[in-house]
C-alpha positions as CSV (number, residue, x, y, z in Angstrom):
1,M,-28.1,-75.4,11.3
2,A,-26.1,-76.0,14.5
3,S,-23.4,-73.5,13.3
4,K,-26.1,-70.7,12.9
5,K,-27.2,-71.3,16.5
6,I,-23.6,-71.0,17.7
7,Y,-23.1,-67.8,15.8
8,T,-26.3,-66.4,17.3
9,I,-25.2,-67.3,20.9
10,V,-21.8,-65.7,20.4
11,A,-23.3,-62.5,19.0
12,V,-25.7,-62.2,22.0
13,A,-22.9,-62.8,24.4
14,G,-20.7,-60.1,22.8
15,I,-23.6,-57.6,23.0
16,L,-24.2,-58.4,26.6
17,T,-20.5,-58.0,27.5
18,A,-20.2,-54.7,25.7
19,S,-23.3,-53.4,27.4
20,S,-21.9,-54.4,30.8
21,V,-18.6,-52.7,30.2
22,A,-20.4,-49.5,29.1
23,W,-22.7,-49.5,32.2
24,W,-19.7,-50.0,34.5
25,Y,-17.7,-47.2,32.8
26,Q,-20.6,-44.8,33.0
27,N,-21.4,-45.5,36.7
28,A,-17.7,-45.4,37.7
29,N,-17.7,-41.6,36.8
30,K,-20.9,-40.7,38.6
31,S,-21.4,-39.4,42.0
32,P,-23.8,-41.0,44.5
33,M,-26.4,-38.5,43.2
34,G,-26.1,-39.7,39.7
35,I,-24.3,-36.6,38.3
36,T,-21.3,-37.0,36.0
37,V,-18.2,-35.7,37.7
38,P,-15.8,-33.9,35.3
39,A,-12.2,-34.9,35.3
40,G,-10.3,-32.9,37.9
41,A,-13.2,-32.7,40.3
42,G,-13.3,-34.6,43.6
43,G,-10.0,-33.1,44.8
44,K,-7.9,-33.9,41.8
45,A,-6.0,-31.0,40.2
46,V,-6.2,-30.5,36.4
47,G,-3.0,-30.1,34.5
48,V,-3.1,-26.9,32.4
49,E,-0.7,-24.6,30.7
50,L,-0.6,-20.9,31.7
51,V,0.7,-17.7,30.1
52,N,0.7,-14.2,31.5
53,V,-1.2,-11.3,29.9
54,K,1.5,-9.1,28.4
55,K,1.7,-5.8,26.6
56,M,3.0,-5.5,23.0
57,L,2.9,-3.2,20.0
58,L,-0.1,-3.9,17.8
59,R,-1.0,-2.2,14.5
60,D,-4.5,-2.0,13.1
61,D,-3.7,-2.4,9.4
62,A,-4.9,-4.0,6.2
63,E,-2.7,-5.8,3.6
64,A,-3.2,-5.5,-0.1
65,V,-1.2,-5.9,-3.3
66,G,-0.7,-3.0,-5.8
67,T,1.1,-1.9,-8.9
68,L,3.3,1.1,-9.4
69,R,2.4,3.5,-12.2
70,S,3.9,6.6,-13.6
71,R,2.4,9.9,-12.5
72,Q,2.4,10.9,-16.1
73,N,2.9,8.7,-19.2
74,V,2.2,9.0,-22.8
75,M,2.9,7.2,-26.1
76,M,4.0,9.8,-28.6
77,R,2.2,9.5,-31.9
78,P,2.3,11.7,-35.0
79,E,-0.9,13.4,-36.2
80,V,0.1,13.2,-39.8
81,A,2.0,10.7,-41.9
82,G,5.6,11.6,-42.8
83,R,9.2,10.5,-43.1
84,I,11.4,10.8,-40.0
85,L,14.1,13.5,-40.6
86,A,15.8,13.4,-37.2
87,L,15.5,12.0,-33.7
88,G,16.1,14.3,-30.7
89,F,16.7,11.8,-27.9
90,S,18.7,8.8,-26.9
91,D,17.1,5.5,-25.6
92,G,16.3,5.8,-22.0
93,A,17.4,9.5,-21.8
94,R,15.9,12.2,-19.7
95,V,14.1,14.9,-21.8
96,N,12.7,18.3,-20.9
97,V,9.2,19.7,-21.5
98,G,9.0,21.2,-25.0
99,Q,12.1,19.3,-26.3
100,V,11.7,18.0,-29.9
101,L,11.7,14.2,-29.8
102,V,10.9,13.4,-33.5
103,Q,11.3,15.7,-36.4
104,L,9.4,14.7,-39.6
105,D,10.3,16.0,-43.0
106,D,8.6,19.4,-43.2
107,T,9.9,20.7,-46.5
108,L,6.4,21.1,-48.0
109,Q,5.0,22.7,-44.9
110,R,7.8,25.3,-44.7
111,A,7.2,26.2,-48.3
112,E,3.5,26.7,-47.5
113,V,4.5,29.0,-44.6
114,Q,6.7,31.1,-46.8
115,Q,4.0,31.3,-49.4
116,S,1.4,32.4,-46.9
117,L,3.8,34.9,-45.4
118,A,4.3,36.4,-48.9
119,Q,0.6,36.6,-49.5
120,L,0.2,38.3,-46.1
121,S,2.8,40.9,-47.0
122,I,1.0,41.7,-50.2
123,A,-2.4,41.9,-48.4
124,R,-0.9,44.3,-45.9
125,A,0.6,46.5,-48.6
126,N,-2.7,46.6,-50.5
127,H,-4.7,47.4,-47.4
128,K,-2.3,50.2,-46.5
129,R,-2.5,51.6,-50.0
130,N,-6.3,51.5,-50.0
131,Q,-6.4,53.3,-46.7
132,D,-4.4,56.2,-48.3
133,L,-6.6,56.2,-51.4
134,V,-9.8,56.3,-49.4
135,A,-8.4,59.2,-47.3
136,Q,-7.9,61.1,-50.6
137,N,-11.3,60.0,-52.0
138,F,-9.8,58.2,-54.9
139,V,-11.5,54.9,-54.3
140,A,-14.7,53.8,-52.6
141,Q,-15.0,52.5,-49.1
142,R,-16.0,49.1,-50.5
143,V,-12.5,48.7,-51.9
144,L,-11.0,49.3,-48.4
145,D,-13.4,46.8,-46.8
146,E,-12.5,44.2,-49.3
147,S,-8.7,44.7,-48.7
148,A,-9.3,44.4,-45.0
149,A,-11.1,41.1,-45.5
150,S,-8.3,39.9,-47.8
151,L,-5.8,40.8,-45.1
152,Q,-7.7,38.7,-42.5
153,V,-7.8,35.8,-44.9
154,S,-4.0,36.0,-45.4
155,E,-3.5,36.1,-41.6
156,A,-5.6,33.0,-41.2
157,Q,-3.7,31.3,-44.0
158,V,-0.5,32.0,-42.1
159,S,-1.9,30.5,-39.0
160,L,-3.1,27.4,-40.8
161,S,0.3,26.8,-42.5
162,C,2.1,27.4,-39.2
163,A,-0.2,24.8,-37.5
164,R,0.6,22.3,-40.2
165,L,4.3,23.0,-39.8
166,E,4.0,22.5,-36.0
167,R,2.5,19.1,-36.5
168,M,5.7,17.9,-38.1
169,R,7.5,18.2,-34.8
170,I,6.8,15.7,-32.0
171,V,7.7,17.5,-28.7
172,A,7.7,16.3,-25.1
173,P,4.5,17.5,-23.3
174,F,6.3,17.1,-19.9
175,S,9.7,16.3,-18.5
176,G,10.5,12.6,-18.1
177,V,12.4,9.6,-19.4
178,V,11.9,8.2,-22.8
179,G,11.8,4.5,-23.5
180,I,13.5,2.3,-26.1
181,R,12.8,3.4,-29.7
182,N,11.6,1.1,-32.5
183,I,12.1,3.8,-35.2
184,N,15.0,5.2,-37.2
185,V,15.8,8.2,-39.3
186,G,14.3,7.7,-42.7
187,D,11.4,5.6,-41.6
188,F,8.0,6.5,-43.0
189,V,5.4,6.5,-40.3
190,K,1.7,6.7,-40.6
191,D,-0.5,9.0,-38.5
192,G,-1.3,7.4,-35.1
193,A,1.8,5.1,-35.2
194,D,3.6,4.4,-31.9
195,L,6.9,6.3,-31.9
196,I,8.3,6.4,-28.3
197,N,6.8,6.3,-24.8
198,L,7.5,9.0,-22.3
199,E,7.3,8.4,-18.5
200,D,7.5,10.8,-15.6
201,I,9.0,8.6,-12.9
202,G,10.1,11.3,-10.4
203,M,6.8,10.6,-8.6
204,L,4.9,7.3,-8.9
205,Y,1.4,6.1,-8.2
206,V,0.5,2.9,-6.5
207,D,-3.0,1.5,-7.2
208,Y,-4.5,-1.1,-4.9
209,R,-7.8,-2.2,-3.6
210,L,-9.2,-2.9,-0.1
211,P,-12.4,-4.6,1.1
212,E,-15.4,-2.4,1.6
213,R,-15.5,-3.1,5.3
214,Y,-12.5,-0.7,5.7
215,Q,-14.4,2.2,4.1
216,A,-15.0,4.1,7.4
217,K,-11.3,4.0,8.1
218,L,-10.1,5.3,4.7
219,A,-9.4,8.9,4.0
220,P,-7.0,10.9,1.7
221,G,-3.8,11.9,3.3
222,Q,-3.2,8.6,5.2
223,V,0.3,7.1,5.0
224,V,0.8,3.6,3.7
225,E,3.8,1.3,3.7
226,L,5.1,-0.4,0.6
227,K,7.4,-3.4,0.3
228,I,8.7,-4.1,-3.2
229,D,9.7,-7.7,-4.0
230,A,12.3,-6.5,-6.4
231,L,13.9,-4.4,-3.6
232,P,14.0,-6.6,-0.5
233,G,15.0,-5.0,2.8
234,R,13.7,-1.6,1.8
235,L,10.5,0.2,3.1
236,F,8.8,2.9,1.1
237,K,6.1,5.3,2.3
238,A,3.3,6.7,0.2
239,K,0.4,9.1,0.9
240,V,-3.1,8.3,-0.1
241,E,-4.2,10.7,-2.8
242,A,-7.6,9.6,-3.9
243,L,-10.4,7.0,-3.2
244,D,-12.5,5.6,-6.0
245,P,-16.2,6.6,-5.3
246,L,-17.4,3.4,-7.0
247,I,-17.2,0.1,-5.1
248,E,-16.3,-2.7,-7.4
249,P,-19.5,-4.9,-7.4
250,N,-17.8,-8.3,-8.0
251,G,-15.1,-8.2,-5.3
252,R,-16.8,-5.5,-3.1
253,S,-13.6,-3.6,-2.9
254,I,-12.6,0.1,-3.0
255,G,-10.0,1.4,-5.4
256,M,-7.2,3.4,-3.8
257,R,-4.4,5.5,-5.2
258,A,-1.3,6.7,-3.3
259,V,1.6,8.8,-4.5
260,L,5.3,8.4,-3.4
261,A,8.6,9.9,-4.4
262,N,11.0,7.7,-6.4
263,G,13.6,7.5,-3.7
264,P,15.9,4.8,-2.1
265,G,13.4,4.1,0.7
266,E,14.3,3.2,4.3
267,P,16.0,0.1,5.6
268,I,13.7,-2.3,7.4
269,V,15.1,-2.4,10.9
270,P,14.0,-5.3,13.2
271,P,13.1,-4.5,16.8
272,G,16.2,-3.9,18.8
273,G,18.4,-4.2,15.7
274,K,20.9,-1.7,14.2
275,K,20.7,0.6,11.3
276,P,23.2,0.4,8.4
277,D,25.1,3.2,10.0
278,G,25.6,1.2,13.2
279,S,23.2,3.2,15.4
280,A,20.8,1.3,17.5
281,S,17.1,1.4,16.7
282,A,15.5,3.0,19.8
283,S,11.9,2.9,18.7
284,G,11.9,-0.6,17.2
285,P,9.6,-1.1,14.3
286,A,8.4,1.9,12.3
287,K,5.0,3.4,13.3
288,P,3.6,4.7,10.1
289,G,0.2,5.3,11.7
290,A,1.6,7.8,14.2
291,P,1.1,11.5,13.7
292,S,4.8,12.1,13.4
293,V,5.0,9.7,10.5
294,A,1.9,11.1,8.8
295,A,3.5,14.5,8.9
296,S,6.6,13.2,7.1
297,A,4.7,12.3,3.9
298,P,6.7,12.1,0.7
299,A,7.5,15.5,-0.5
300,Q,8.3,16.8,-4.0
301,P,11.9,16.6,-4.9
302,A,13.7,19.9,-4.7
303,S,15.7,19.5,-7.9
304,K,13.9,20.4,-11.1
305,N,15.0,20.2,-14.7
306,P,16.2,23.4,-16.2
307,P,14.2,24.9,-19.1
308,A,15.0,23.4,-22.4
309,A,15.8,26.8,-23.8
310,N,16.2,30.4,-22.7
311,P,12.6,31.6,-22.0
312,A,13.3,35.1,-23.1
313,K,14.6,34.0,-26.5
314,V,11.8,31.5,-27.0
315,A,9.1,34.2,-26.2
316,D,10.3,36.6,-28.9
317,G,11.1,33.9,-31.4
318,K,14.4,35.7,-32.4
319,S,16.9,33.3,-30.8
320,S,20.1,32.9,-32.8
321,K,20.3,29.3,-31.6
322,P,17.5,27.0,-32.7
323,A,15.3,25.9,-29.8
324,N,14.9,22.4,-31.1
325,N,18.5,21.4,-30.6
326,P,17.9,18.3,-28.6
327,N,19.6,17.1,-25.4
328,P,23.2,18.0,-26.2
329,G,24.4,16.3,-23.1
330,N,23.3,12.8,-24.2
331,G,23.7,13.4,-27.8
332,P,20.8,12.6,-30.1
333,V,21.1,9.4,-32.1
334,S,21.0,11.2,-35.4
335,G,23.2,14.1,-34.5
336,T,22.1,17.6,-33.8
337,F,19.7,19.0,-36.4
338,N,19.7,22.8,-36.8
339,L,16.4,23.4,-38.5
340,P,14.9,26.8,-38.0
341,T,11.9,26.8,-35.7
342,P,8.5,27.8,-37.0
343,Q,8.7,30.9,-34.7
344,S,11.8,32.0,-36.4
345,L,9.9,32.0,-39.7
346,G,7.3,34.3,-38.2
347,C,4.8,31.8,-36.7
348,P,3.3,32.6,-33.3
349,P,4.6,30.6,-30.3
350,N,2.7,27.4,-29.5
351,Q,1.8,25.9,-26.2
352,F,5.0,23.9,-25.8
353,D,7.2,27.0,-26.3
354,R,5.2,28.8,-23.6
355,A,5.5,25.7,-21.3
356,R,9.3,25.9,-21.3
357,V,9.1,28.9,-19.0
358,A,7.7,26.7,-16.2
359,P,8.8,23.1,-16.9
360,S,6.8,20.4,-15.1
361,G,8.0,17.0,-13.9
362,S,11.0,16.3,-11.7
363,N,14.6,15.3,-12.0
364,A,14.4,12.6,-9.3
365,S,15.2,9.1,-10.4
366,G,15.3,6.2,-8.0
367,P,15.1,2.4,-8.2
368,L,11.3,2.3,-8.6
369,R,9.9,1.6,-12.0
370,P,6.3,1.6,-13.3
371,G,4.8,-1.8,-13.4
372,M,6.5,-3.1,-10.2
373,F,4.6,-5.3,-7.9
374,A,4.1,-3.8,-4.4
375,R,2.8,-5.2,-1.1
376,V,0.8,-2.4,0.5
377,S,0.2,-2.1,4.2
378,A,-2.5,0.5,5.1
379,V,-2.0,1.4,8.8
380,F,-5.1,2.8,10.5
381,A,-3.9,2.9,14.2
382,V,-0.9,1.9,16.3
383,K,-1.3,0.6,19.9
384,P,2.1,0.5,21.6
385,D,0.8,-1.0,24.9
386,A,-2.0,-3.3,23.9
387,L,-2.8,-6.2,26.3
388,V,-2.6,-9.5,24.4
389,V,-3.2,-13.2,25.0
390,P,-2.7,-16.1,22.7
391,E,-5.6,-17.1,20.5
392,E,-5.7,-20.5,22.3
393,A,-6.8,-18.8,25.5
394,I,-10.1,-17.6,24.1
395,V,-13.1,-19.8,24.9
396,P,-16.2,-18.7,22.8
397,Q,-19.5,-19.6,24.4
398,G,-23.0,-18.4,23.6
399,G,-21.9,-15.6,21.3
400,K,-19.5,-14.3,24.0
401,Q,-15.8,-14.6,24.5
402,F,-14.2,-15.9,27.7
403,V,-10.8,-16.7,29.2
404,I,-10.0,-18.8,32.2
405,R,-7.9,-17.1,34.8
406,A,-5.7,-18.8,37.3
407,I,-6.3,-17.2,40.7
408,P,-5.3,-18.2,44.3
409,P,-8.0,-20.0,46.2
410,S,-8.3,-17.1,48.6
411,E,-9.6,-14.8,45.8
412,M,-12.5,-17.1,45.0
413,P,-15.8,-15.3,45.7
414,A,-18.0,-16.7,48.4
415,Q,-20.4,-19.3,47.1
416,P,-24.0,-19.7,48.3
417,A,-24.8,-22.8,50.4
418,S,-26.6,-24.5,47.5
419,A,-23.6,-24.2,45.3
420,T,-21.0,-25.1,47.9
421,A,-22.1,-28.7,48.0
422,S,-21.4,-29.2,44.3
423,A,-18.3,-27.1,44.1
424,P,-15.0,-29.0,43.5
425,E,-13.0,-29.8,46.5
426,I,-9.7,-27.8,46.8
427,P,-6.8,-29.9,48.1
428,P,-4.5,-28.3,50.7
429,G,-1.5,-26.5,49.2
430,T,-3.3,-25.7,45.9
431,L,-1.8,-22.5,44.4
432,Y,-4.3,-21.8,41.6
433,V,-8.0,-22.5,40.8
434,S,-9.9,-21.6,37.7
435,K,-12.2,-18.7,37.2
436,R,-14.1,-17.9,33.9
437,I,-13.8,-14.2,32.8
438,E,-15.8,-12.6,30.0
439,V,-13.6,-10.4,27.9
440,K,-13.9,-8.0,24.9
441,L,-11.4,-8.5,22.1
442,G,-9.8,-6.1,19.6
443,I,-7.1,-6.6,17.0
444,R,-5.8,-10.1,16.1
445,R,-2.3,-10.3,14.8
446,G,0.2,-13.2,14.5
447,G,-1.6,-15.6,16.9
448,Q,-2.1,-12.8,19.5
449,V,-5.5,-11.3,20.4
450,E,-5.9,-7.9,22.0
451,V,-8.1,-7.9,25.1
452,T,-9.7,-4.5,25.6
453,E,-11.7,-5.3,28.8
454,G,-11.6,-8.0,31.4
455,L,-7.9,-8.6,32.1
456,N,-4.8,-6.8,33.5
457,E,-1.2,-7.1,32.6
458,G,0.6,-10.0,34.2
459,E,-2.5,-12.1,35.1
460,P,-2.1,-15.8,34.3
461,V,-4.6,-17.4,31.9
462,V,-5.1,-20.9,30.7
463,V,-4.1,-21.7,27.2
464,A,-4.4,-25.5,27.2
465,G,-6.8,-27.8,29.2
466,Q,-9.8,-25.5,29.2
467,Q,-12.1,-28.4,28.1
468,R,-11.7,-30.1,31.5
469,L,-12.5,-26.9,33.5
470,Q,-16.3,-27.1,33.6
471,K,-16.7,-25.2,36.9
472,D,-15.1,-22.2,38.6
473,G,-12.8,-23.1,41.4
474,T,-11.4,-26.3,39.8
475,P,-7.8,-26.9,41.3
476,L,-5.1,-26.3,38.7
477,R,-1.8,-28.1,38.3
478,V,0.7,-26.0,36.2
479,V,2.3,-28.0,33.4
480,E,5.4,-26.4,31.8
481,L,6.4,-27.4,28.3
482,G,9.8,-29.1,28.2
483,K,9.6,-30.3,31.8
484,P,8.3,-33.6,33.1
485,P,4.8,-33.4,34.7
486,A,6.2,-34.7,38.0
487,A,8.8,-31.8,38.2
488,A,6.1,-29.3,37.3
489,A,3.7,-30.6,39.9
490,S,6.4,-30.6,42.6
491,A,7.3,-27.0,41.8
492,A,3.6,-26.0,41.9
493,S,2.8,-27.8,45.2
494,A,6.0,-26.9,47.1
495,P,5.3,-25.5,50.6
496,A,5.6,-21.8,50.8
497,T,8.4,-21.8,53.4
498,G,9.7,-18.5,52.1
499,G,6.4,-16.6,52.5
500,A,5.5,-14.5,49.5
501,S,8.8,-15.3,47.8
502,G,8.0,-19.0,47.8
503,A,4.7,-18.4,46.1
504,A,6.2,-16.1,43.5
505,A,8.8,-18.8,42.7
506,G,6.0,-21.3,41.8
507,S,3.8,-18.8,40.0
508,P,3.5,-18.9,36.2
509,A,4.0,-15.2,36.1
510,S,7.7,-15.7,36.9
511,G,8.5,-19.1,35.4
512,A,5.6,-20.8,33.5
513,S,5.4,-19.8,29.9
514,R,4.0,-21.5,26.9
């Protein structure tokens, strides 16, 4: 029972002691009027860190990730089943538009063409004979009409047999590079089976997505920068070709497609660095958002593939050399096959023979490949002389943004009599006092914030110690990182014996930096 009373007495004593200490601490920091005095008031300077407002290059851009794709790509598949008679390409070789890639066994189809051509010859002869007989009134007009209809049927039969023969040839619909084959001569393939992929890699697409908040800044024709992880140290430029009109509902993003030439790219030159040829970089980092860069969008390569065959000989179908002799430079895997073309048998030219006159695709081949991962930087604007301060200098308050400037006491505006009594006392020899300035902000990049209104270049602002500056006019003591506080204080409070030069020596604009 006695121990419980002792514990109670000890607890009450502890509470009273703590309350007394708290009361003493609270009243020690109060003025005679009962108002809490912030640290640094009452004539004591507050130690702060200062930096100068500076100009630097800022880019208004957006980062995204994308994937490279071929401008044209197709998986070649047969329309009918058949046995492979010959292959007209080598693995990874470049092929021209209209070039025969796979030749299926067309013995039966050629026989059908010859049969239909023979029937057409008979129908033409009968129709010619009936025309002469009708002119001599030996047969009725009905016989001539029937022969004309029979001639039309024979012509249609020739077209049908030629179409079946054409389907036994798998030709390249555009110029490009073929992949690695999984078929061989003698294989029997079904209709719709994958034979070989064909990729046009002279020009590539890069598909990427950006948040919908950038919609007002996006437009076709803009230049974007690409960095490929597989090709470090190289910068590629592409031009925006199309925007997806549909915003993806899950991620609220816009699909973008840009086109670029498959070239070596440009070396990434750091500011003030040197190019590979040894010349200095005068302009520093590239400015893809500038008009001069936008005008230098990737252009079509000048070199084009030559036609796969002589257009004049293809058009008339009387070439002495077969048009399906594939890629003699690389040498087909099964050797050259000299099969007569359907046109040499009397069939009309098809669309691929006509396409040889104006081949599509390009002969350019660079290090880029479809499927590569790309880091896309869409540049909307470049500001070479933007005023910036560190993000630590921004003091948000009441939905507005402020910074605290360090100004000489002489620049403090005159205070009314009611505010003068509560204003902090400025000790003699103080170089700087605080002043809260409202600012408007712009781009944020790399820990720096653009200030569009409220500050000028070279003005010192506080980046550390703002929480102790509750009122304008608080005396400041400049603290430099890497130096003892005593040395910094002595440098800031040194008498200005040299006039303006002495003040400049102690100003953060010339020496204090964060």
